[in-house]
Structures are given as structure tokens and as C-alpha cells.
DORO-429301 format. One record per residue: residue number from 0; x, y, z of N, C-alpha, C, O in turn. Coordinates in steps of 0.1 Angstrom, whole numbers, m for minus. Last residue first. Example, Ala and Ser with C-alpha at 12.3 -4.5 7.8 and 13.67 -1.06 7.14 Angstrom:
% residues 2
 seq    nX    nY    nZ   caX   caY   caZ    cX    cY    cZ    oX    oY    oZ
   1   128   m22    71   137   m11    71   129     0    79   134    11    80
   0   132   m57    78   123   m45    78   132   m33    78   142   m33    85
This chain:
% residues 375
 seq    nX    nY    nZ   caX   caY   caZ    cX    cY    cZ    oX    oY    oZ
 374    98   926   941    89   936   945    75   935   938    66   943   941
 373   110   894   946   106   905   937    94   913   944    85   909   950
 372   129   884   973   116   884   968   114   896   958   117   907   962
 371   161   869   978   153   881   974   141   877   969   140   869   960
 370   174   844   981   170   852   995   160   863   989   151   866   997
 369   178   833   957   171   826   967   165   834   978   155   831   984
 368   194   852   946   183   849   940   172   841   948   160   842   946
 367   216   852   963   208   864   962   193   860   955   182   865   959
 366   228   828   958   222   830   972   212   843   970   200   842   975
 365   237   834   931   228   823   935   221   824   948   209   820   948
 364   254   855   935   242   856   927   232   844   931   220   846   934
 363   262   859   971   265   855   957   253   856   948   242   857   954
 362   255   889   990   255   874   987   258   871   973   257   880   964
 361   275   912  1005   266   909   993   266   894   990   277   888   988
 360   276   927  1036   279   914  1029   270   913  1017   258   912  1018
 359   290   956  1047   279   950  1041   282   938  1032   289   939  1023
 358   305   962  1079   305   962  1064   292   955  1060   285   949  1068
 357   311   940  1106   313   953  1099   311   952  1085   314   942  1079
 356   286   918  1120   299   920  1113   299   934  1107   288   940  1104
 355   270   899  1145   271   913  1139   286   914  1132   296   912  1139
 354   244   875  1151   260   877  1149   260   891  1142   252   895  1134
 353   221   865  1176   225   870  1163   239   874  1164   246   876  1174
 352   217   858  1202   216   847  1192   221   852  1179   225   844  1171
 351   213   878  1219   225   870  1219   227   859  1209   238   853  1207
 350   186   886  1215   197   895  1212   211   888  1211   219   892  1203
 349   165   861  1202   172   866  1213   184   875  1209   191   872  1199
 348   137   866  1180   151   859  1183   157   868  1194   155   880  1196
 347   108   859  1160   115   863  1173   127   858  1174   129   846  1171
 346    85   869  1138    97   862  1138   104   868  1150   107   880  1150
 345    49   864  1137    61   871  1142    73   863  1142    72   851  1145
 344    27   863  1107    33   857  1119    44   867  1125    48   876  1118
 343     2   857  1084    10   866  1092    15   861  1104     7   855  1112
 342     2   825  1071    m3   839  1071     8   848  1077    20   846  1076
 341     9   797  1094     4   802  1081     1   817  1082    m2   821  1092
 340    18   767  1109    19   780  1108    16   786  1095    21   780  1085
 339    20   738  1115     6   744  1112     7   760  1111    m3   767  1112
 338    41   725  1122    38   724  1109    26   732  1105    22   732  1093
 337    67   730  1145    54   732  1143    51   734  1128    57   742  1121
 336    94   728  1146    88   715  1148    72   718  1146    65   708  1144
 335   114   747  1122   104   747  1134    97   733  1135    96   726  1125
 334   136   771  1107   132   757  1110   124   756  1122   126   764  1132
 333   137   796  1082   135   792  1097   131   777  1098   123   773  1090
 332   149   820  1062   146   806  1063   147   803  1078   156   807  1086
 331   134   848  1046   141   844  1059   139   828  1060   128   824  1058
 330   136   867  1017   131   855  1023   139   850  1035   151   847  1032
 329   133   903  1015   141   891  1017   132   880  1021   122   881  1028
 328   121   928  1013   124   922  1001   132   909  1004   138   904   994
 327   103   921  1044   106   932  1033   108   925  1020    99   917  1016
 326   103   890  1046   107   900  1054   113   912  1047   125   913  1044
 325    85   860  1044    88   872  1038    92   883  1048    85   885  1058
 324   100   828  1050    90   840  1055    96   852  1048   107   853  1045
 323    99   795  1047   105   807  1041    95   818  1044    83   817  1042
 322   106   767  1069    97   778  1065   106   788  1058   117   791  1061
 321   107   734  1073   114   745  1069   105   755  1064    98   753  1055
 320   100   712  1101    95   719  1090   104   730  1086   110   736  1096
 319   116   680  1111   113   693  1113   106   699  1100   106   693  1089
 318   123   654  1102   124   658  1118   119   672  1121   118   676  1133
 317   109   656  1074   111   645  1084   111   649  1097   101   649  1103
 316   105   680  1061   118   674  1059   121   663  1069   133   660  1071
 315    81   699  1047    83   690  1056    95   681  1053    95   676  1042
 314    79   735  1041    83   721  1036    86   711  1047    94   715  1056
 313    63   763  1031    65   753  1042    68   740  1037    61   735  1029
 312    64   799  1022    65   783  1019    68   776  1032    73   780  1043
 311    57   823  1035    55   821  1020    56   805  1016    49   800  1008
 310    44   840  1062    46   826  1057    45   825  1042    34   827  1036
 309    56   872  1070    44   864  1065    50   851  1058    60   851  1050
 308    64   894  1099    67   885  1087    54   879  1082    43   881  1088
 307    77   915  1120    64   911  1116    67   905  1102    73   912  1094
 306   100   907  1147    98   913  1134    85   906  1128    82   894  1130
 305   114   913  1178   102   909  1171   101   914  1158   101   927  1157
 304   138   903  1203   135   910  1190   122   905  1182   121   892  1181
 303   127   900  1236   135   895  1224   130   904  1213   121   912  1214
 302   112   908  1258   126   905  1259   133   901  1249   145   897  1250
 301    80   891  1251    88   902  1258   103   898  1258   106   887  1259
 300    53   888  1228    66   881  1232    75   893  1239    76   904  1232
 299    19   878  1224    29   888  1228    41   882  1232    41   872  1240
 298     2   865  1197     9   862  1209    19   873  1213    27   878  1204
 297   m10   870  1173   m17   874  1186   m10   872  1198   m14   876  1209
 296     7   861  1153     7   875  1155     0   879  1168     2   890  1174
 295    25   830  1163    13   838  1158    12   852  1161    16   855  1172
 294    61   829  1160    49   829  1168    38   835  1160    40   844  1152
 293    91   812  1154    79   818  1147    68   818  1157    65   807  1163
 292   126   818  1159   113   811  1164   101   819  1157   101   831  1154
 291   160   814  1152   148   820  1151   135   812  1154   135   800  1152
 290   180   796  1153   180   805  1164   166   815  1162   163   822  1171
 289   179   780  1130   174   773  1143   175   783  1155   171   779  1167
 288   190   797  1111   176   794  1111   170   789  1122   159   791  1125
 287   213   822  1124   210   809  1120   196   806  1120   189   812  1128
 286   220   855  1114   212   846  1124   209   833  1116   204   832  1105
 285   237   885  1110   236   871  1106   229   863  1117   232   865  1129
 284   239   918  1098   234   909  1108   233   896  1102   228   895  1091
 283   265   940  1090   257   929  1085   252   921  1098   259   917  1107
 282   265   977  1087   269   964  1094   260   952  1087   250   955  1081
 281   279  1009  1086   271   999  1080   276   985  1085   288   982  1087
 280   277  1032  1115   284  1022  1105   275  1014  1099   265  1010  1104
 279   264  1047  1132   264  1051  1118   269  1042  1108   267  1044  1096
 278   287  1041  1159   275  1046  1154   273  1052  1139   281  1060  1135
 277   310  1013  1154   308  1029  1156   294  1033  1152   289  1027  1142
 276   326   986  1168   316   992  1159   314  1006  1163   316  1010  1174
 275   347   965  1174   348   979  1173   337   984  1162   340   987  1151
 274   335   937  1196   341   944  1183   340   959  1184   333   965  1193
 273   306   917  1204   319   924  1207   324   930  1193   318   928  1182
 272   269   920  1210   281   918  1202   294   925  1207   295   935  1214
 271   237   915  1208   248   917  1219   261   912  1210   261   901  1204
 270   213   937  1194   221   925  1193   233   927  1203   238   938  1206
 269   180   946  1185   190   946  1195   199   934  1194   194   923  1194
 268   167   964  1156   169   952  1164   181   952  1173   191   958  1170
 267   142   982  1140   154   982  1148   155   970  1157   146   966  1164
 266   131   983  1106   129   979  1121   142   981  1127   152   980  1121
 265   134   987  1079   135  1000  1087   133   996  1103   135  1005  1112
 264   135   968  1063   123   970  1068   122   982  1076   112   987  1081
 263   161   964  1050   149   960  1044   136   963  1049   126   961  1041
 262   181   975  1068   177   982  1056   164   977  1049   157   985  1043
 261   175   977  1103   176   970  1092   173   977  1079   163   985  1078
 260   195   993  1128   182   996  1119   184   988  1106   193   991  1099
 259   204   981  1158   208   981  1143   194   984  1136   183   978  1139
 258   222   985  1188   209   986  1181   212   989  1166   221   996  1162
 257   241   965  1210   240   973  1198   227   973  1193   220   963  1193
 256   259   960  1240   244   961  1234   244   971  1222   247   982  1223
 255   283   963  1249   281   952  1240   266   952  1234   263   945  1225
 254   280   996  1254   289   984  1256   288   974  1246   292   977  1235
 253   257  1006  1235   260  1009  1249   267   996  1255   261   986  1260
 252   248  1022  1206   256  1013  1213   259  1016  1227   262  1027  1230
 251   227  1028  1177   232  1031  1190   240  1020  1196   240  1009  1191
 250   226  1021  1150   219  1033  1154   224  1038  1168   225  1050  1171
 249   243  1008  1124   243  1009  1137   237  1021  1143   242  1032  1140
 248   223   998  1096   231  1007  1103   232  1007  1116   222  1005  1122
 247   223   967  1075   217   978  1082   228   987  1087   239   986  1084
 246   213   935  1061   222   947  1061   215   958  1068   202   960  1068
 245   212   902  1069   204   915  1067   214   925  1069   223   923  1078
 244   211   866  1064   218   879  1064   210   891  1062   201   891  1053
 243   209   834  1078   202   845  1071   211   857  1074   217   859  1085
 242   224   802  1070   225   814  1077   217   826  1070   218   827  1058
 241   236   769  1073   227   779  1068   227   791  1076   229   791  1088
 240   272   759  1074   257   759  1080   250   770  1072   256   779  1066
 239   296   777  1065   295   767  1075   280   767  1079   276   775  1088
 238   293   800  1048   298   786  1042   294   775  1052   290   765  1047
 237   283   821  1063   276   817  1051   280   804  1046   272   797  1040
 236   303   823  1082   290   820  1086   281   815  1074   273   806  1076
 235   325   831  1066   326   818  1072   311   814  1078   308   802  1079
 234   315   855  1057   317   846  1048   319   832  1054   314   822  1049
 233   315   871  1081   301   868  1075   304   855  1065   296   846  1065
 232   340   858  1104   334   867  1093   321   862  1088   316   850  1091
 231   341   839  1125   349   851  1125   344   861  1115   345   873  1118
 230   314   823  1140   322   824  1129   329   839  1129   323   848  1133
 229   304   810  1166   310   822  1165   319   825  1153   330   829  1154
 228   292   784  1159   285   794  1168   291   807  1167   283   817  1168
 227   311   772  1141   296   772  1138   288   783  1145   280   791  1140
 226   336   775  1152   334   778  1139   320   779  1135   317   788  1127
 225   332   765  1178   335   779  1176   333   783  1162   329   794  1160
 224   325   738  1173   316   748  1181   318   762  1177   309   769  1174
 223   350   728  1160   336   728  1153   326   738  1160   320   746  1152
 222   376   752  1170   367   739  1172   355   739  1163   351   750  1158
 221   394   769  1144   387   768  1157   381   754  1158   380   747  1148
 220   404   795  1123   408   782  1129   401   781  1142   402   790  1150
 219   396   813  1094   394   811  1107   398   796  1112   397   787  1104
 218   409   818  1069   397   827  1075   395   826  1089   393   836  1097
 217   436   816  1051   430   811  1063   421   822  1069   425   833  1072
 216   436   818  1015   437   825  1029   431   816  1039   421   808  1037
 215   429   810   990   443   808   995   445   814  1008   457   817  1012
 214   400   813   990   410   819   980   424   821   985   431   831   983
 213   394   804  1022   388   810  1011   400   816  1002   409   824  1007
 212   391   779  1048   400   787  1039   391   793  1026   382   786  1021
 211   391   770  1082   382   775  1069   391   783  1060   399   792  1064
 210   401   744  1100   406   756  1093   398   759  1081   397   750  1072
 209   391   729  1130   389   733  1116   395   745  1111   395   755  1118
 208   395   703  1154   396   716  1150   395   717  1134   397   708  1127
 207   385   677  1154   388   683  1166   390   699  1166   387   706  1175
 206   360   666  1132   371   674  1135   372   677  1150   363   680  1157
 205   336   653  1123   348   646  1125   359   653  1132   367   646  1139
 204   315   670  1121   313   659  1128   326   651  1131   327   644  1140
 203   323   692  1107   318   695  1119   318   682  1127   320   683  1140
 202   333   680  1081   342   688  1091   336   690  1105   344   690  1114
 201   308   669  1072   319   660  1075   329   668  1084   334   663  1094
 200   293   693  1069   288   682  1078   300   673  1082   302   670  1094
 199   306   705  1048   306   712  1062   302   702  1072   307   703  1084
 198   329   695  1025   315   692  1031   316   696  1045   324   691  1053
 197   351   697  1014   343   709  1012   330   707  1018   321   715  1018
 196   381   686  1030   368   684  1025   362   697  1022   368   707  1026
 195   409   668  1042   404   678  1033   390   676  1029   388   665  1024
 194   427   664  1073   416   659  1063   412   670  1055   410   681  1060
 193   451   649  1089   449   661  1083   440   657  1072   443   649  1063
 192   458   634  1121   452   633  1109   449   648  1102   445   657  1109
 191   477   615  1143   476   628  1138   471   628  1125   477   621  1116
 190   462   587  1157   471   592  1147   468   606  1143   456   609  1141
 189   447   571  1175   454   582  1180   465   589  1172   474   596  1177
 188   432   547  1171   447   546  1167   455   559  1173   467   559  1175
 187   408   556  1180   414   544  1185   429   544  1182   437   541  1191
 186   403   579  1165   405   580  1179   412   568  1185   420   569  1194
 185   401   567  1139   411   577  1143   414   579  1157   426   582  1161
 184   379   550  1144   392   546  1139   404   554  1143   414   550  1148
 183   359   570  1148   362   559  1157   376   553  1156   383   550  1165
 182   358   583  1123   362   589  1135   365   581  1147   373   584  1155
 181   350   562  1105   365   569  1104   368   576  1116   380   575  1120
 180   325   556  1114   334   546  1115   349   553  1114   358   549  1122
 179   311   581  1107   312   577  1122   324   565  1123   331   565  1133
 178   317   582  1081   322   592  1089   322   588  1104   331   591  1111
 177   302   560  1070   318   561  1070   324   571  1078   335   569  1083
 176   276   568  1073   281   557  1081   295   557  1082   301   555  1092
 175   274   589  1055   273   592  1069   278   581  1079   283   583  1090
 174   280   575  1032   289   586  1037   288   589  1052   297   592  1059
 173   259   559  1030   271   554  1032   282   563  1038   291   560  1046
 172   239   580  1025   238   573  1036   251   565  1041   254   564  1053
 171   250   592  1000   247   599  1013   247   593  1025   254   598  1035
 170   277   573   985   263   579   985   261   584   999   269   581  1009
 169   312   583   979   301   575   985   287   582   985   286   594   984
 168   331   600   972   326   592   961   314   582   966   308   575   959
 167   339   614   994   331   621   984   325   613   973   317   618   965
 166   356   606  1013   342   600  1014   333   606  1001   322   602   998
 165   381   616  1011   381   602  1008   366   598  1007   363   587  1002
 164   396   642  1007   381   640  1003   378   626  1000   373   622   990
 163   423   632  1015   419   642  1005   404   639  1001   403   633   990
 162   442   628  1044   430   623  1036   423   634  1027   419   645  1032
 161   470   616  1059   465   627  1051   454   622  1042   456   613  1034
 160   486   610  1090   476   605  1080   470   616  1072   465   625  1079
 159   518   606  1101   506   613  1100   499   608  1089   504   603  1079
 158   535   583  1102   535   593  1114   523   602  1114   518   606  1125
 157   524   550  1092   529   565  1090   529   573  1102   522   569  1112
 156   525   521  1092   526   529  1103   532   543  1101   542   548  1107
 155   520   508  1067   535   509  1070   537   519  1083   548   524  1086
 154   492   508  1065   499   495  1068   513   496  1071   519   487  1077
 153   477   530  1062   481   526  1074   490   516  1077   496   515  1087
 152   471   531  1035   478   542  1040   483   539  1055   493   546  1059
 151   458   506  1032   469   507  1025   479   519  1031   491   519  1032
 150   434   512  1047   443   503  1052   457   503  1046   467   502  1053
 149   424   532  1029   428   537  1042   438   527  1048   449   531  1053
 148   418   515  1007   427   527  1005   432   532  1018   444   537  1019
 147   399   499  1019   412   493  1014   422   504  1013   434   502  1018
 146   379   517  1024   386   512  1036   399   506  1031   409   507  1038
 145   370   523   997   376   534  1006   384   529  1018   394   534  1022
 144   362   497   991   373   504   985   380   515   992   392   516   993
 143   339   496  1007   351   487  1009   363   491  1003   373   490  1009
 142   323   517   995   328   519  1008   339   508  1012   348   511  1020
 141   320   506   969   326   519   971   332   520   984   344   522   986
 140   325   469   971   317   482   971   326   494   971   338   493   973
 139   346   448   950   343   455   962   333   468   961   334   475   951
 138   356   440   928   347   431   934   342   436   947   335   430   954
 137   375   457   919   363   458   912   352   449   918   340   449   914
 136   398   450   934   390   462   937   376   462   931   367   467   937
 135   396   414   943   401   426   934   393   438   937   381   437   941
 134   403   395   972   394   400   962   401   412   955   410   418   960
 133   417   386   995   420   380   981   411   385   971   411   379   960
 132   407   398  1017   421   401  1012   424   396   999   433   402   992
 131   384   398  1031   383   402  1017   397   403  1010   399   409   999
 130   387   396  1059   381   385  1050   381   386  1035   378   377  1028
 129   397   419  1066   406   409  1065   400   397  1057   407   389  1051
 128   381   443  1072   382   438  1058   392   425  1057   395   422  1045
 127   382   462  1094   372   453  1092   371   445  1079   360   441  1075
 126   403   479  1096   393   483  1089   380   474  1086   371   476  1078
 125   420   462  1111   416   476  1117   403   481  1110   394   486  1116
 124   424   442  1095   417   439  1107   412   452  1112   400   453  1117
 123   442   454  1077   428   449  1071   418   447  1084   406   451  1083
 122   464   457  1094   458   469  1087   443   466  1083   434   474  1085
 121   471   431  1101   467   440  1111   459   452  1105   449   457  1110
 120   477   419  1075   466   413  1084   461   423  1094   449   424  1096
 119   498   436  1069   487   435  1061   475   430  1068   464   435  1066
 118   517   429  1090   511   442  1088   498   442  1079   488   448  1083
 117   522   401  1085   516   406  1098   510   420  1097   499   423  1102
 116   532   401  1059   519   394  1061   514   398  1075   501   397  1077
 115   554   417  1062   545   421  1053   532   414  1058   522   421  1061
 114   570   401  1080   565   415  1084   554   419  1076   545   426  1081
 113   576   379  1063   568   378  1075   562   390  1080   551   391  1085
 112   590   393  1043   579   385  1040   570   384  1051   558   387  1051
 111   603   425  1053   605   411  1050   591   406  1047   581   413  1048
 110   602   457  1034   598   449  1045   600   434  1041   599   430  1030
 109   610   477  1016   618   465  1018   616   457  1030   625   451  1036
 108   594   496  1009   602   498  1021   610   487  1024   617   487  1034
 107   582   485   987   590   496   984   599   499   997   611   504   995
 106   566   467  1002   578   462   993   588   473   990   600   471   990
 105   549   484  1013   558   476  1022   569   470  1014   581   468  1018
 104   533   492   992   541   502   998   551   496  1009   561   502  1013
 103   523   465   983   532   473   975   540   484   984   552   485   983
 102   506   453  1000   519   448  1000   529   458   993   540   458   996
 101   481   464   994   487   467  1008   502   463  1008   510   470  1014
 100   476   450   970   476   465   970   483   470   983   491   480   982
  99   478   424   978   488   429   970   489   445   970   499   451   969
  98   453   423   992   465   420   999   477   426   991   485   433   997
  97   434   428   972   435   437   982   448   436   990   454   446   994
  96   451   422   940   441   417   951   444   429   962   453   437   961
  95   455   441   909   461   434   922   449   432   932   439   439   932
  94   446   456   889   450   442   886   455   434   899   458   422   898
  93   441   481   900   428   472   896   434   458   893   427   448   895
  92   452   498   928   457   490   915   448   479   911   447   469   918
  91   435   526   938   438   512   940   443   506   927   438   509   916
  90   427   554   942   439   550   935   445   536   938   457   533   939
  89   409   569   956   413   558   962   426   553   956   435   548   963
  88   401   594   948   397   584   938   402   569   943   400   559   936
  87   411   610   969   397   610   965   393   598   957   382   592   959
  86   435   591   987   432   600   977   416   600   975   409   591   979
  85   454   590  1016   442   585  1008   436   596   999   432   607  1003
  84   486   586  1028   478   594  1022   466   586  1014   468   577  1006
  83   510   587  1055   500   580  1048   490   589  1041   485   599  1047
  82   546   594  1055   532   601  1057   522   591  1049   526   586  1038
  81   575   595  1053   566   585  1062   552   590  1065   547   590  1076
  80   591   610  1037   584   617  1048   576   607  1057   571   611  1067
  79   603   599  1016   610   599  1029   603   605  1039   609   606  1050
  78   587   601   994   590   589   998   597   587  1011   598   576  1017
  77   590   630   989   577   624   994   580   612  1001   576   611  1012
  76   621   645  1000   612   639   990   600   633   995   600   630  1007
  75   626   676  1017   626   662  1019   616   655  1008   604   659  1008
  74   643   703  1013   633   698  1008   633   682  1009   641   676  1002
  73   658   734  1024   655   719  1028   642   715  1020   632   722  1019
  72   668   759  1021   670   751  1011   668   737  1013   674   728  1007
  71   662   778  1040   673   770  1043   677   760  1032   687   753  1033
  70   640   788  1029   650   798  1032   662   790  1035   673   796  1033
  69   622   768  1027   627   774  1015   640   783  1019   649   785  1011
  68   618   739  1041   623   752  1046   628   758  1034   639   754  1031
  67   602   709  1048   604   719  1039   609   731  1046   603   735  1056
  66   606   692  1068   604   686  1056   605   696  1044   609   693  1033
  65   621   691  1101   619   699  1088   618   691  1075   627   683  1071
  64   609   676  1128   617   674  1117   614   682  1104   603   680  1098
  63   589   680  1147   601   687  1149   611   685  1137   621   693  1136
  62   567   665  1137   575   660  1147   588   668  1150   597   662  1156
  61   574   681  1106   565   670  1113   573   665  1125   585   661  1123
  60   571   712  1090   578   703  1099   569   693  1106   558   697  1112
  59   575   736  1065   568   725  1070   576   715  1079   586   709  1074
  58   577   770  1054   583   758  1059   573   749  1065   562   753  1069
  57   581   793  1027   576   788  1038   581   776  1043   590   770  1036
  56   573   794   991   580   799  1002   573   793  1014   561   790  1014
  55   563   777   972   571   787   968   579   794   979   590   798   977
  54   563   741   979   558   754   982   569   764   975   581   762   973
  53   556   716   956   567   721   963   564   736   966   562   744   957
  52   534   687   961   537   701   955   548   708   963   550   706   975
  51   538   663   974   534   663   960   534   677   953   533   678   941
  50   544   663   999   555   666   992   552   663   977   560   660   969
  49   523   665  1019   526   652  1015   539   652  1006   545   641  1005
  48   521   694  1021   526   686  1034   531   671  1029   541   666  1035
  47   512   700   997   525   705  1002   531   698  1013   543   697  1015
  46   488   687   997   498   683   987   513   688   991   523   682   988
  45   475   704  1015   476   690  1018   488   684  1009   496   677  1014
  44   476   728  1000   481   727  1012   484   713  1018   495   711  1024
  43   458   719   978   472   724   976   480   723   988   491   717   988
  42   435   715   991   441   703   985   457   706   983   466   699   985
  41   429   742   997   430   732  1008   438   720  1002   447   715  1009
  40   424   762   980   438   760   983   440   748   994   451   745   998
  39   399   768   969   404   777   979   418   774   984   424   783   991
  38   387   753   949   397   761   945   403   772   954   410   782   951
  37   357   747   964   366   742   954   375   754   951   369   765   949
  36   356   760   998   350   757   986   362   754   977   373   757   979
  35   367   743  1029   366   754  1020   360   750  1007   358   738  1004
  34   388   730  1055   375   732  1049   374   744  1040   380   754  1043
  33   409   708  1068   410   720  1059   396   720  1052   394   711  1043
  32   409   695  1101   403   696  1088   405   708  1081   403   719  1087
  31   425   672  1121   425   686  1119   420   686  1104   425   679  1096
  30   427   655  1150   419   654  1137   416   669  1133   408   676  1139
  29   457   649  1169   445   658  1165   440   654  1152   448   651  1143
  28   480   637  1176   469   631  1176   456   637  1173   445   631  1175
  27   495   669  1183   498   655  1183   484   647  1186   477   650  1196
  26   481   697  1166   486   690  1178   486   675  1175   480   670  1166
  25   491   716  1139   483   704  1143   488   698  1154   500   694  1153
  24   494   750  1133   499   740  1140   488   729  1143   477   732  1149
  23   497   773  1105   488   766  1116   498   755  1121   508   752  1114
  22   495   794  1078   501   793  1091   493   786  1100   483   791  1104
  21   499   808  1046   492   797  1054   501   794  1066   513   792  1064
  20   504   829  1028   507   831  1043   499   821  1051   494   824  1061
  19   485   819  1004   489   831  1009   491   832  1023   482   834  1031
  18   483   799   975   483   799   989   490   811   993   500   815   987
  17   480   808   948   470   800   953   471   797   969   461   792   975
  16   487   834   927   488   830   940   477   821   946   467   826   950
  15   497   832   895   487   831   903   490   827   917   497   816   918
  14   517   831   876   516   843   882   504   842   891   500   853   896
  13   524   797   881   526   808   873   527   821   880   535   823   889
  12   512   792   911   512   785   899   513   795   889   503   802   887
  11   527   795   944   522   801   931   522   791   920   530   782   919
  10   523   794   978   525   787   965   519   795   954   508   800   955
   9   535   798  1012   531   804   999   532   794   988   541   786   988
   8   532   797  1046   533   789  1034   528   797  1022   516   802  1023
   7   539   801  1074   540   812  1064   543   805  1049   552   808  1042
   6   543   768  1085   547   783  1087   548   790  1075   555   786  1066
   5   530   740  1099   530   748  1086   532   762  1089   523   769  1095
   4   536   713  1119   539   727  1120   540   733  1104   551   731  1098
   3   522   687  1136   525   692  1122   527   707  1123   518   714  1129
   2   533   664  1161   525   674  1156   531   679  1143   542   677  1139
   1   534   627  1160   540   640  1160   530   651  1157   520   649  1150
   0   522   602  1184   522   607  1170   525   622  1170   520   629  1179
């Protein structure tokens, strides 16, 4: 399966820039996800690859074949790109059986009757629905409709598979099952796949690599582990997974060892960080809830950062407890297996488990309401 190369892609709708210098390469056989909030440009990027949108500038090539090159005046129509696409709505024809839905793209490509039958059987067998070939879409569950849409995208052996939030219409449990099934299928087929979602769990569990997008820009491209554990910016850290943020000033630095005075309490914490930080600079400290530990006030802890806090809330969520702790005017989110913590406690974390970013990150209004305690 070929690689996909998107180079310096721009897209305008009227006077609004929705894509700004989008540039990435998807390796052959890779599961590559475009992740970001609504309106960030991820679906527009996918539609440009599919040929459903024409870029304002830039180029797109698949397997070395140029599909779009605005400088050279190249634009290959959608139907000539041999790309398979699954839409969020599935877009199944309700008046056609499952078999006839799959036959339609083969008829457009003038496949013979014998070739059609074989391809339809093989595609439905891949998604485990060959026994439902004579049913109509309204006779199928949401998960089955999603599989039919995927089989239709695969039936003509596309070079690349494009998926635009195909699991968003499923309920939580079915979506979890569909993720595992889709990942196995993609690995078995070895097909280059471009996946669009705003769901971070989907992105982390399915992808070989993820591109995080905000407001038409690429914020970071990396493996799921890189994106989660070493987010390039505070905005990426906030979007992918839960994260606590504290503002402060850099008090001292010795190589990678940085000491930061927190604005909310005046406490000094030590953080191991790379980057060009200078003493006196305003910074943002980010810490994942699972990187924090809660200990009773009576227990001494050495070699880690210690913050004096107070338990505000405790919620049992099955596999763990989720705590809200008061730290100055902030509420810190922490997860723990211990459900018996209460009152005054110590919040501890290793210097290498925190992230440091230049500048002050101001949370959105919704996040700020959740994070801030009234004086």
C-alpha cells in the first residue's frame, strides 16, 4: 500500500483560512489519525485528500502519483483516485440490500458479474457480515451498518482508506468493541489508513501516529505515547487526556533542573525539563492526574515535590477513585486506588513527571470554572 504525502496545504473558504501550511507524510501501511476539536480543519484535510475539496494551495500525492499540485495545475478527480472512504453517516442507500450497496462502486468501475460476486463476498467476509448480504440497512444495527460502510469502501481494493469519524454514531460500549475490531482489520489488511476523530481515546488506541490540529494548524505529529507523555504544547496536553495546569515563574535553573515558584501558593517545585527557559520567565506547569500521588500529612516523603492540599471531593468510578484537591485557588484532579483519603493531605510528584511550557496558559472558560475555587 502506498504512502501519502501532503505538502504545504492551504484552504480558504471565502476570506477564512481553514488550513494553514498543513504538511505531513503517512508511511505505507500506517494508521494515521488527524485529531482535534470541531472546526480545526481535520475533515477538510481528509476531504482534500479524497478530492471532495480543492485546496487553495499545496500538493497531495499518493504512492508518488500527484493528485493535486496547485503550482503545476494538476487536479485528479475524486473518481480517479482509487481511495476508499467511510463517512460519519455511513451514507448507505436505504432502498438497496447490503449486496447492492457494495455492488454500486463496482458497477461504476465496470466490474464483471463474476468479479462483483467474488469481491462482495470477500469484502463482507472481512467484516463478518456475509450472512447479512440480503438485508436492508434499516434491518441492521448501528454497528452492522458501520461494517457495511467499511466493506463498501474496501470492495474495490482502494490504495488508501479514509475514515471520517466512523464510530461517532455508536454507543460507548459498541464503540469500544468497534475500535478493537477496526484495528485488527487494518493490521490484517495492511492498508494505509487516514482516520479523522475528535475522540482522544480512539486516536490513542488505534493509531500508529497522530497529528493534533488546532485552528487549521498542525500542533504536533507523533506516536500515541509521544503525544500523551511529551505533548509539544500546553494546548496539546490539555486536549489529549486530562491534565492539571499551574502558572508560575522560573526561579532557578541548573541544566535540565528547573525550579518554579507557583503563583497559586508560592511553593517552589522542581521540574526536569528541556527547552530555552530563562530565570524570571513566566511558565506553565502541567501534570497528568495519574502522575500525582496523595499521602497523609503524617507521612514524610523524600526526593519528590510535596504540596500541602485538602481533599474536596471523592468519586468512585469502578477501577479507581477520582479526587479533587484544593491547592490555593485551584482544584487539582488526582486518581488513586485508595478510597479512604480525607482532610489535609500531601500531594507529591516526581520532578520528571511534570511538563514545563513557556508562557502562561489561560484555560477556557469551561475549564476555568472547573479548576478554580472561589475565594
